[in-house]
C-alpha positions as CSV (number, residue, x, y, z in Angstrom):
1,M,11.6,104.4,99.1
2,G,11.1,103.0,96.1
3,K,13.5,102.5,93.5
4,T,15.4,104.5,90.2
5,A,15.3,103.7,86.7
6,L,17.2,105.8,84.3
7,I,15.2,107.1,81.2
8,V,16.7,107.6,77.8
9,I,14.3,109.6,75.7
10,D,14.8,109.6,71.6
11,M,18.4,109.1,71.3
12,I,18.1,105.9,68.9
13,T,17.6,108.1,65.8
14,N,19.1,109.0,62.8
15,Y,18.4,113.0,63.1
16,D,16.0,112.8,59.9
17,H,14.0,115.4,60.5
18,A,12.8,118.9,60.3
19,D,14.9,120.5,63.5
20,A,17.6,118.1,63.2
21,E,20.7,120.5,61.6
22,L,19.6,122.8,65.1
23,L,19.5,119.5,67.0
24,L,22.7,118.3,66.2
25,P,25.2,120.5,68.1
26,S,23.7,120.0,71.4
27,A,23.0,116.5,71.1
28,R,27.3,116.6,70.3
29,E,27.4,118.0,73.1
30,A,25.2,115.7,75.6
31,V,26.2,112.4,74.2
32,P,29.4,112.1,76.3
33,A,27.3,113.0,79.1
34,A,24.4,110.7,78.5
35,A,26.7,107.9,77.8
36,G,28.7,108.3,81.2
37,L,25.7,108.4,83.4
38,L,24.2,105.3,81.4
39,Q,27.9,103.0,81.6
40,R,27.4,104.3,85.3
41,A,23.6,103.1,85.9
42,R,25.0,99.9,84.6
43,D,27.5,99.4,87.0
44,R,25.3,100.2,89.8
45,K,22.8,97.7,88.7
46,V,20.3,100.9,88.0
47,P,17.1,99.6,85.6
48,V,17.7,101.4,82.4
49,V,14.8,102.1,80.3
50,Y,14.8,103.3,76.6
51,V,11.6,105.2,75.7
52,N,12.3,106.3,71.8
53,D,9.9,107.7,69.0
54,N,8.8,104.8,66.2
55,F,9.0,107.0,64.0
56,G,5.7,106.5,62.4
57,E,7.0,103.0,61.6
58,W,4.0,101.4,63.5
59,R,5.8,97.5,62.2
60,S,9.1,98.4,63.5
61,H,10.4,97.1,66.8
62,H,13.8,98.4,68.7
63,G,16.0,96.3,67.0
64,E,14.9,97.9,63.6
65,L,15.0,101.3,65.1
66,L,18.3,101.0,66.1
67,G,19.8,99.1,63.2
68,T,18.0,102.3,61.3
69,A,20.1,104.3,63.4
70,L,23.5,102.5,63.4
71,S,23.4,102.5,59.8
72,G,22.6,106.5,59.4
73,P,25.0,109.2,58.8
74,H,25.3,110.0,62.4
75,A,25.4,106.9,64.0
76,D,28.8,108.5,66.5
77,L,25.4,109.8,68.3
78,V,24.0,106.4,68.7
79,E,27.0,104.1,69.4
80,P,27.8,105.1,72.9
81,L,24.2,104.7,73.8
82,V,23.6,101.3,72.1
83,P,21.2,99.5,74.6
84,D,22.5,96.4,76.2
85,D,20.3,93.2,77.2
86,D,19.8,94.1,80.3
87,S,17.7,97.3,78.7
88,L,14.5,97.5,78.4
89,F,12.6,99.3,75.8
90,V,9.4,101.1,75.3
91,V,7.9,102.6,71.5
92,K,6.4,106.1,71.8
93,A,4.3,107.8,69.4
94,R,4.1,111.4,70.4
95,H,6.2,113.8,72.9
96,S,5.6,112.2,76.3
97,I,6.9,108.9,77.5
98,F,3.9,108.1,78.8
99,F,1.4,108.5,76.6
100,E,0.1,105.6,75.1
101,T,2.6,103.4,76.7
102,P,3.0,101.0,79.0
103,L,5.6,102.4,80.9
104,A,3.8,103.7,84.2
105,Y,2.8,100.0,84.7
106,L,6.4,98.9,84.0
107,L,7.1,101.3,86.2
108,D,4.9,100.3,89.1
109,Q,5.3,96.9,88.7
110,R,9.6,97.4,89.3
111,G,8.6,99.6,92.6
112,I,10.6,102.4,90.4
113,D,9.4,106.2,91.8
114,H,12.3,108.1,90.7
115,L,13.0,108.7,87.3
116,V,16.3,110.2,85.9
117,L,15.5,111.7,82.5
118,C,18.2,112.2,79.5
119,G,18.2,112.5,75.9
120,Q,16.6,114.8,73.8
121,V,14.9,117.6,73.4
122,T,15.0,119.7,76.9
123,E,12.0,121.3,75.8
124,Q,10.4,118.8,74.2
125,C,9.9,114.8,75.0
126,V,11.9,115.7,78.6
127,L,9.6,118.8,79.2
128,Y,6.6,117.1,78.3
129,S,8.0,113.6,80.3
130,A,8.9,115.6,83.2
131,L,5.4,116.8,83.8
132,D,3.8,113.4,83.4
133,A,6.0,112.1,85.5
134,H,5.4,114.5,88.3
135,V,1.4,114.3,87.8
136,R,2.1,110.7,88.6
137,H,3.9,111.8,92.4
138,L,7.1,110.3,90.7
139,R,10.4,112.4,91.9
140,V,12.7,113.4,88.7
141,T,16.2,114.2,88.3
142,V,17.4,116.1,84.9
143,P,21.1,115.9,84.4
144,R,21.4,118.9,82.8
145,D,24.6,118.6,80.5
146,A,23.1,115.2,79.5
147,V,20.0,116.3,77.6
148,A,19.7,117.9,74.1
149,H,17.6,121.0,72.9
150,I,16.8,122.8,69.7
151,H,16.5,126.2,71.3
152,A,18.8,126.9,74.2
153,D,16.6,129.4,75.1
154,L,13.7,127.0,75.4
155,A,15.5,124.4,76.9
156,D,16.9,126.9,79.7
157,A,12.6,128.3,80.0
158,A,11.8,124.3,80.3
159,L,14.8,123.4,82.7
160,R,13.5,125.9,85.2
161,M,9.9,125.3,84.6
162,M,10.7,121.2,85.7
163,E,12.4,122.6,88.8
164,R,10.3,125.1,89.7
165,N,6.6,123.8,88.9
166,M,7.8,120.0,88.9
167,G,10.2,120.1,91.4
168,A,12.3,118.1,89.3
169,R,15.9,118.3,90.7
170,L,18.6,119.2,88.1
171,C,22.3,118.6,88.2
172,D,25.3,117.4,86.4
173,S,25.9,114.2,85.3
174,E,28.8,113.6,87.1
175,E,27.0,113.8,90.3
176,L,24.8,111.2,89.4
177,W,26.4,107.6,90.2
178,S,30.4,108.8,90.8
C-alpha cells in the first residue's frame, strides 16, 4: 500500500477569466472545506501538491503566480489556501494535472498511489485529472464540498462519472484525516 497526497488544483488564481462570475459562488463555498482539508493534511504530514494553471505566463513561477493572485480582487479566496514551505508546486497548461507535467514522476518517486483531489473546476480540471489518475492506476478520492464548479448540473454529472466510471471515492472533506 502506497501513500496518499492531497492535490490542490487551480486554486491559486485571480479569477480573471471568462467563467469567473459563474465560478465564484461555488468557490466561496468550497474554499473553507478545502482549507480545512489542507490544514488536516499538513497536521498529519500528508504530502500536499499544488497543481496550478500558469495562465499562459510561461516565464512565471509559483511565487509570481501566488503574488498575482494575492494582489487580485479575490485574494480572500486564495489566502486560506496559500502553499507552505513543505508544499510542492507543479505548473500546468491544460486541464489535466498530468498533461505535460512532471506530476506522474513526482508521485512515483514518493511512492504515492492515492490522490485526494480538491480545487476547481469540478466539471473540467478535476474530472480530467481524475480520469488521468485512473488510467495510471492511482486511487482517487474527491471530497464533494472541497471542489468548485461553474455549472452545478455538469459538476453533479462529473462527480457521478468519477465515482462510477473511474472508481473514485466521493466523500465530504470532514471524513478525511479527522
